[in-house]
C-alpha positions in Angstrom: 170.7 -18.9 77.9 173.2 -21.1 76.2 171.4 -24.6 76.6 168.1 -22.3 74.8 170.9 -22.2 72.0 172.0 -25.4 72.1 168.3 -26.9 72.0 167.1 -25.1 68.7 170.9 -25.7 67.0 170.4 -30.1 67.7 166.7 -30.9 68.2 167.2 -33.0 65.1 170.7 -34.7 66.4 170.7 -35.7 69.9 174.1 -37.3 69.2 175.4 -33.5 68.3 173.5 -32.0 71.3 175.6 -34.8 73.7 178.8 -33.9 71.9 178.2 -30.3 72.5 177.6 -30.7 76.2 180.4 -33.0 76.4 182.7 -30.3 75.1 181.0 -27.8 77.2 181.8 -29.8 80.6 185.4 -30.4 79.3 185.6 -26.7 79.3 184.0 -26.2 82.7 186.4 -28.4 83.9 189.7 -27.7 82.4 192.5 -25.9 84.3 193.3 -22.3 83.9 196.4 -20.8 83.8 197.8 -17.9 85.9 197.2 -14.9 84.2 200.3 -12.4 85.0 199.9 -9.1 86.1 198.2 -5.8 84.3 200.7 -3.3 83.3 200.8 -0.4 85.6 198.0 2.0 85.3 199.9 5.9 84.3 197.1 7.7 83.8 193.5 7.9 84.6 189.8 9.8 84.1 187.4 8.7 86.5 187.4 4.3 86.5 188.8 4.6 82.9 192.9 4.1 82.5 195.8 3.9 80.1 198.1 1.2 80.9 201.8 1.4 79.8 203.6 -1.1 77.7 206.4 0.5 77.2 208.6 1.6 73.5 209.9 4.2 72.9 208.8 6.7 70.0 205.3 7.6 68.8 202.8 6.6 71.4 200.3 4.3 70.2 197.0 4.0 72.1 194.9 0.5 71.7 190.7 0.8 72.3 189.2 -2.0 73.2 185.4 -2.7 73.3 183.4 -1.3 76.5 182.5 -5.3 75.6 184.9 -8.1 77.1 188.0 -7.4 78.9 191.0 -5.6 77.5 193.2 -8.5 77.5 192.0 -9.6 74.2 194.7 -7.2 72.8 197.5 -8.6 75.5 195.9 -12.4 74.8 199.1 -14.5 76.0 203.1 -13.8 75.9 202.8 -15.6 72.5 199.6 -13.8 70.8 200.1 -10.4 72.3 199.3 -7.4 69.8 200.4 -4.5 72.4 203.5 -6.4 73.2 204.1 -6.6 70.0 203.8 -3.2 69.0 205.9 -2.4 71.9 208.7 -4.4 70.8 208.4 -2.8 67.5 209.8 0.6 68.5 206.5 2.4 69.7 205.2 4.1 72.9 202.5 1.6 73.3 199.0 2.1 75.5 196.5 0.1 76.2 193.1 1.8 77.4 191.4 -0.5 80.5 187.5 1.0 80.7 187.9 -0.5 84.1 184.5 -1.8 85.9 180.9 1.0 85.7 178.8 1.4 88.8 175.6 2.8 89.0 176.9 6.2 89.0 178.1 5.5 85.2 174.5 4.9 84.3 173.9 8.0 82.0 177.4 7.8 80.5 176.2 6.7 76.9 178.6 6.0 74.1 179.5 9.5 73.4 180.0 10.4 76.8 182.6 7.3 77.1 184.5 9.5 74.2 184.2 13.1 75.3 184.4 12.8 79.4 186.9 9.8 79.5 188.8 8.7 76.5 189.9 11.8 75.3 190.8 13.5 78.6 193.1 10.4 78.9 194.7 10.8 75.6 195.0 14.3 76.1 197.9 13.7 78.7 200.4 11.9 75.9 203.3 14.1 75.5 202.2 14.0 71.6 198.9 13.2 69.6 198.7 9.8 69.5 198.0 7.2 66.9 194.6 4.8 68.0 193.7 1.7 66.9 190.4 0.4 67.8 189.2 -3.3 67.8 185.4 -4.0 67.6 183.2 -1.1 69.6 186.3 0.2 70.5 186.9 1.6 67.0 183.9 3.1 66.7 185.1 4.8 69.8 188.4 5.9 68.4 187.0 7.4 65.3 184.7 9.3 67.6 187.4 10.5 69.5 189.5 11.5 66.3 186.7 13.8 65.5 187.1 16.1 68.2 190.9 15.7 69.3 194.2 16.4 67.6 195.1 12.3 66.5 198.4 11.2 64.5 196.2 8.8 62.9 193.2 6.1 63.5 193.5 2.1 62.5 190.5 0.0 63.7 189.9 -3.5 63.7 186.5 -5.1 62.9 184.8 -1.7 63.8 181.0 -1.8 63.2 180.3 2.0 61.6 177.5 1.1 59.3 174.8 -0.6 61.7 172.3 -1.2 59.2 174.5 -4.1 57.8 173.4 -5.7 60.5 170.7 -6.8 58.7 168.7 -9.8 59.6 170.3 -9.7 62.7 168.7 -6.4 63.6 165.5 -8.2 64.9 166.5 -10.2 67.4 169.3 -7.8 68.8 166.1 -5.7 69.3 163.7 -8.0 70.7 166.4 -8.9 73.1 167.4 -5.0 74.4 163.3 -4.8 74.5 163.1 -7.6 77.2 165.9 -6.4 79.3 165.6 -3.2 78.9 163.1 -2.2 82.0 165.1 -4.8 84.0 168.6 -2.7 83.1 167.3 0.6 83.5 166.5 -0.4 86.9 169.9 -1.4 87.9 171.9 1.5 85.6 173.5 -1.4 84.1 173.2 -4.3 81.4 175.1 -6.9 82.6 177.6 -8.5 80.2 175.7 -12.2 79.6 172.7 -10.0 77.9 175.1 -8.8 75.5 176.9 -12.3 75.0 173.1 -14.0 74.5 173.2 -11.6 71.9 176.3 -12.4 70.0 174.8 -16.3 70.2 172.2 -15.2 68.3 173.8 -13.6 65.6 175.7 -17.1 64.8 174.2 -19.9 67.3 175.3 -22.7 65.1 179.1 -21.6 65.3 178.3 -21.2 69.0 177.6 -24.6 68.8 179.9 -26.2 66.8 183.1 -25.0 68.6 181.6 -27.1 71.7 181.8 -29.7 69.9 185.1 -29.7 68.2 186.7 -28.6 72.1 185.2 -32.4 73.3 187.8 -34.2 70.8 190.9 -32.1 71.8 193.2 -33.3 74.2 192.9 -31.5 77.3 196.7 -30.9 77.6 196.9 -30.0 74.1 198.3 -26.0 72.8 194.9 -25.9 70.9 192.9 -27.3 74.0 194.4 -24.5 76.2 194.1 -21.6 73.4 190.3 -22.2 73.4 189.9 -21.8 77.1 191.7 -18.7 77.3 189.6 -17.7 74.7 186.4 -18.4 76.0 187.5 -16.9 79.4 187.7 -13.9 77.9 184.4 -14.2 75.6 182.6 -14.8 78.8 184.1 -11.8 80.9 183.3 -8.5 80.7 182.1 -5.6 82.9 178.4 -4.6 82.7 177.5 -1.5 80.1 176.5 1.6 81.7 172.3 1.5 80.7 173.1 4.9 78.6 176.0 2.9 76.8 173.5 0.0 76.0 171.0 2.2 74.9 172.9 4.3 72.9 174.4 0.6 71.6 171.0 -0.9 71.1 168.8 2.1 69.9 171.2 4.8 68.4 173.3 2.5 66.7 171.4 -0.9 65.9 168.1 0.2 65.6 168.8 3.9 64.0 172.4 3.7 62.5 172.8 7.4 63.5 177.1 6.8 62.4 176.4 5.2 59.6 174.0 8.2 58.7 176.4 10.5 59.5 174.2 11.6 62.7 176.1 10.7 65.7 177.4 14.0 67.2 180.1 14.3 70.5 180.9 17.3 71.5 178.4 19.5 69.3 180.8 17.4 66.6 179.0 15.0 63.8 181.4 12.5 63.3 182.1 11.8 60.0 185.1 9.2 59.5 185.6 9.9 56.1 186.6 13.8 56.5 188.9 13.3 59.8 191.9 15.3 59.5 194.1 12.3 60.4 195.3 9.1 58.0 193.0 6.5 58.5 193.1 2.3 57.8 190.4 -0.3 58.6 191.2 -4.1 58.9 188.2 -5.6 57.9 186.8 -9.3 58.5 185.8 -11.2 55.6 184.3 -14.1 58.1 182.8 -12.2 61.0 179.5 -12.5 62.2 179.6 -10.3 65.6 180.6 -7.3 63.2 180.0 -8.4 59.6 181.9 -6.7 57.0 178.6 -4.9 55.8 179.0 -2.6 58.8 182.7 -1.5 58.0 183.3 2.1 57.8 184.4 2.0 54.0 187.7 4.0 54.3 189.7 4.7 51.4 192.3 2.2 52.7 190.9 -0.7 53.9 192.8 -4.0 54.6 190.2 -7.3 54.0 191.0 -10.4 56.2 189.5 -13.8 55.9 189.6 -14.5 59.8 187.1 -14.0 62.2 186.3 -11.5 65.1 189.0 -12.7 67.5 191.3 -14.7 65.2 192.3 -11.2 63.8 194.0 -10.9 67.0 195.0 -14.1 68.2 194.8 -16.5 65.2 197.9 -18.1 63.7 198.1 -16.1 60.7 197.3 -12.9 62.6 201.1 -11.3 62.2 201.5 -11.4 58.4 197.9 -10.3 57.8 197.5 -7.6 60.6 200.3 -7.1 62.7 202.5 -6.4 60.5 200.8 -4.8 58.0 199.3 -2.3 60.9 202.8 -2.0 62.6 203.9 -0.9 59.0 201.0 1.6 58.9 202.1 3.4 61.7 205.6 3.6 61.2 204.8 4.9 57.9 203.2 8.0 59.3 206.4 9.6 60.4 
C-alpha cells in the first residue's frame, strides 16, 4: 500500500523515490526503545479498561481513538500528556479499548459508548471530566449525552464529517473494496484504515520518510520519529459494525453533523450538553481537518498537526497548559 502511494507521488522524480525508500529502510532498521509496562487496569468492561495514572482530586478520563493504541497520550516520559495532567493535581485515567475479537463484530460506535465506555465511567466515585482525542472525542461527546459528566474537552475530534470534502470519495472507495472481507472476518484490520489516512495526504506521507533519511540515527529527532511512526503503524482492528458505522454513518452520511446520531435512544447534540465543553482544533490537520470540528462556543485553534498537538515541542504551551487551566476552572 505504501509503495503504491510512493509510486504515484514520485513518478516524475526518481531521486525523491530513492530518498523516501532510503528513509523507509532506515526506519525499518532503527533500534527500538523498550517501553515501560502500562499502568494498572483498575476497572474493566469487557475488553476495555481504565488505567490509573494517579493524582488526586477530580477524575479526568482520557478517551483515545479506537484507531491506533492509546499510548499516544503517554508517548514517552518527556511527552506524556496523561502523566503531566496527573502531576497538576487531577486523578488521571486513560481508557484502553483493548483488542476486539470476532465476538465484538456487532458493536458499532454507539454501542462502544453505551456498553463499554459509560459503564466504566460510572465506576468512578464522581462524574469525571472527559478528554477525548480524535475519534475518542466524538465518542466522549456521545457519552456526555447519556451519563452525568463534569465537562468534556475534545482534541482534534471530528463531528461534521462533511468537512472531509474531497477526501470522502476515496474513503468510500476504500470501504467498498474491503467491506466484503471485513464482513467475513467480523473485523477491519488497522492497515486498511492506515491506507485511508495516507490517501488524505499522500504527499506528507512520502515527505516524512525523505526527511528521515537525513536524520542521524542516534539523534533525538530520529528516536522521536521512530516512536511516533511505530504508534501510527500499530493498532487493533475495528469491529465490523464499528467500521461500518465510521465509514457509512459518519463519513458517508454525516449523522453526527446532521444531529441524527442516536445513542441509547438519545440524539447526540454537543451544543446542548448539560456540562461545560471546550474543543481544541488543529489548523494544519489533514486526518481531522478543521472543517470537521464540532463548533463549540469555547474553541481553541492550534497551528499544529494531528499528533503534533500531543507530542510536539510546543504542545505544552498550546494544548497542555490551556487544557489543565480549563479543567481547574471547573471547580
